[in-house]
C-alpha positions as CSV (number, residue, x, y, z in Angstrom):
1,A,0.3,0.0,-0.3
2,K,1.0,3.7,-0.3
3,Y,0.3,6.3,2.0
4,S,0.1,10.6,2.0
5,L,1.8,12.7,4.1
6,G,-0.1,15.8,4.6
7,M,0.7,19.0,6.0
8,E,-1.3,22.2,7.6
9,G,0.2,25.2,8.4
10,S,-2.5,27.9,7.9
11,A,-3.3,29.6,10.9
12,N,-1.4,29.1,14.6
13,K,-1.3,25.2,14.8
14,I,1.1,22.6,12.3
15,G,0.3,19.0,11.5
16,V,1.1,16.4,10.3
17,G,0.2,13.0,8.9
18,V,-0.3,10.1,7.2
19,V,-3.1,8.3,5.9
20,S,-2.7,4.9,2.9
21,S,-4.3,4.7,0.0
22,S,-7.1,2.6,1.4
23,G,-7.9,6.2,4.1
24,E,-7.1,4.9,7.2
25,I,-5.7,7.6,9.1
26,L,-2.3,6.2,10.4
27,S,-0.8,8.5,12.0
28,N,-2.0,12.7,12.8
29,L,0.1,15.3,15.2
30,R,0.0,18.5,16.2
31,R,1.9,21.3,17.8
32,T,-0.2,24.7,18.2
33,F,1.4,28.3,19.1
34,V,1.1,29.8,22.4
35,S,1.3,34.0,22.3
36,P,1.9,35.2,25.4
37,P,-1.9,36.2,26.8
38,G,-3.8,39.3,25.3
39,T,-1.8,39.2,22.1
40,G,-3.2,36.9,19.8
41,F,-0.3,35.9,17.1
42,L,1.1,37.2,13.9
43,P,2.1,36.0,11.1
44,R,5.4,36.0,11.4
45,E,5.7,34.3,14.9
46,T,2.9,31.4,13.5
47,A,5.9,30.9,10.3
48,E,8.8,30.5,13.1
49,H,6.5,27.8,15.5
50,H,5.9,26.1,11.9
51,R,9.1,26.2,10.6
52,A,10.8,25.1,14.4
53,H,8.7,22.0,14.9
54,V,8.1,20.7,11.1
55,V,10.9,18.7,10.7
56,A,10.2,16.6,14.1
57,L,6.9,16.4,13.8
58,V,7.1,15.0,9.9
59,R,10.0,12.2,11.2
60,A,6.8,11.7,14.3
61,A,4.2,10.8,11.9
62,L,6.1,9.0,9.9
63,D,7.1,6.8,13.0
64,V,3.9,6.6,14.7
65,A,2.5,5.3,11.0
66,K,5.8,2.6,10.7
67,I,6.6,3.6,7.0
68,T,9.6,5.1,5.6
69,P,9.9,8.3,3.0
70,A,9.9,4.9,0.2
71,D,6.8,4.5,1.3
72,L,5.0,7.9,0.4
73,A,3.4,8.8,-3.0
74,C,2.6,11.4,-2.8
75,I,2.7,14.9,0.1
76,A,0.0,17.2,-0.1
77,Y,-0.2,20.7,2.0
78,T,-2.8,24.0,3.1
79,R,-2.6,25.7,0.0
80,G,-4.6,28.5,1.7
81,P,-6.9,30.3,3.0
82,G,-4.9,31.2,6.1
83,M,-2.1,33.4,7.2
84,A,0.0,33.4,4.3
85,A,3.2,33.1,6.6
86,P,2.4,30.1,8.5
87,L,1.3,29.1,4.4
88,Q,4.8,29.1,2.5
89,S,6.2,27.9,5.6
90,V,4.7,24.8,5.4
91,A,4.7,24.8,1.9
92,V,8.2,25.5,2.1
93,C,8.8,22.0,3.3
94,A,6.5,20.3,1.4
95,R,8.2,21.0,-1.8
96,A,11.7,20.4,0.1
97,L,9.8,16.9,1.2
98,A,9.0,16.2,-1.9
99,M,11.7,17.1,-4.4
100,M,14.7,14.6,-1.7
101,W,12.2,11.8,-1.4
């Protein structure tokens, strides 16, 4: 069976998961950017958070799913809508992984 790696980072949460070709969710991991009370979350800080956590989330999602990059058929990511800077951070990572793997 082939698998899809999905990446989502349109707002203050970044998520990475693996789904089988039959639709079974094998992993679904997330990290949430929490801003200081009363400040809200801003695009630059949110994107920095996503960049700081995306590699570990990808590794963990593959581990939880018990697959390797060679098992992936595709890498998907959220194109929008959402906050531009966080979306761009995740898109760059997804494209880089697709080129490497």
